[in-house]
C-alpha positions as CSV (number, residue, x, y, z in Angstrom):
1,M,-32.2,-29.8,26.6
2,K,-30.7,-29.0,30.1
3,F,-27.7,-28.3,28.0
4,L,-29.2,-25.7,25.7
5,P,-29.1,-23.1,27.9
6,L,-26.4,-23.4,29.6
7,V,-24.4,-23.5,26.2
8,A,-26.5,-20.4,24.7
9,A,-25.0,-18.5,28.2
10,A,-21.4,-19.9,27.7
11,M,-21.2,-18.9,24.2
12,L,-22.8,-15.0,25.1
13,P,-19.7,-13.5,26.5
14,L,-17.5,-14.6,23.2
15,L,-20.3,-13.1,20.9
16,A,-21.1,-10.2,23.0
17,G,-17.3,-9.1,23.1
18,G,-17.2,-8.5,19.1
19,C,-20.4,-7.1,19.4
20,I,-19.3,-4.3,22.0
21,R,-15.9,-3.7,19.9
22,T,-17.5,-3.4,16.7
23,A,-20.3,-1.2,18.2
24,A,-17.6,0.9,19.7
25,S,-15.7,1.2,16.6
26,V,-19.2,2.4,14.7
27,V,-19.5,5.1,17.3
28,T,-16.2,6.5,17.5
29,F,-16.1,6.6,13.5
30,P,-17.4,9.8,12.9
31,V,-15.1,11.8,15.5
32,R,-12.6,10.3,13.7
33,A,-13.3,11.0,10.5
34,V,-13.9,14.3,11.6
35,G,-10.4,14.6,12.9
36,K,-8.8,13.4,10.0
37,T,-10.7,15.7,7.6
38,V,-10.0,18.8,9.7
39,D,-6.0,17.7,9.8
40,W,-6.4,17.9,6.1
41,T,-7.7,21.0,5.4
42,T,-5.8,22.9,8.3
43,T,-2.6,23.8,7.8
44,S,-0.2,23.9,10.9
45,Q,2.8,26.3,11.6
46,S,5.6,24.1,10.6
47,E,4.0,23.0,7.5
48,S,3.3,26.9,6.6
49,D,7.2,27.6,7.8
50,R,7.8,24.8,5.2
51,N,6.0,26.1,2.4
52,Y,7.5,29.8,2.9
53,G,10.9,28.5,2.8
54,R,10.4,26.3,-0.6
55,K,8.8,29.1,-2.4
56,M,11.4,31.6,-0.9
57,R,14.2,29.3,-2.3
58,K,12.6,28.7,-5.6
59,Q,12.2,32.4,-6.2
60,E,15.9,33.3,-5.3
61,E,17.0,30.5,-7.5
62,R,14.7,32.0,-10.1
63,E,16.3,35.5,-9.5
64,G,19.8,34.1,-9.3
65,R,19.5,32.4,-12.8
66,E,18.0,36.1,-14.1
67,R,21.1,37.7,-12.6
68,K,23.4,35.4,-14.6
69,R,21.7,35.9,-18.0
70,A,22.0,39.6,-17.5
71,Q,25.4,39.3,-16.7
72,K,26.3,37.3,-19.8
73,E,23.9,39.2,-22.1
74,C,26.1,42.4,-20.8
75,R,29.6,40.6,-21.5
76,E,28.4,39.7,-24.7
77,Q,27.3,43.1,-25.7
78,H,30.7,44.6,-24.1
79,R,28.7,47.3,-22.4
80,Q,30.6,49.3,-19.8
81,D,27.8,49.4,-17.4
82,C,28.2,45.6,-16.4
């Protein structure tokens, strides 16, 4: 019976180490979750620039296709104002 308190005292740091780490994870989880949510809902300047550049390239491609189509139709109709 003398060994029981000694064994319990020896195992306490091993058991408490996991509990403390788990408790720290539980406490920091809401902060991390809010940080991730803010990252997902906001757009950084670099993301905004990238999206704007993509939008402009698509618009220029569309305008180029329309211009080529209009020139082709003009040539096919043998118009003088092409």
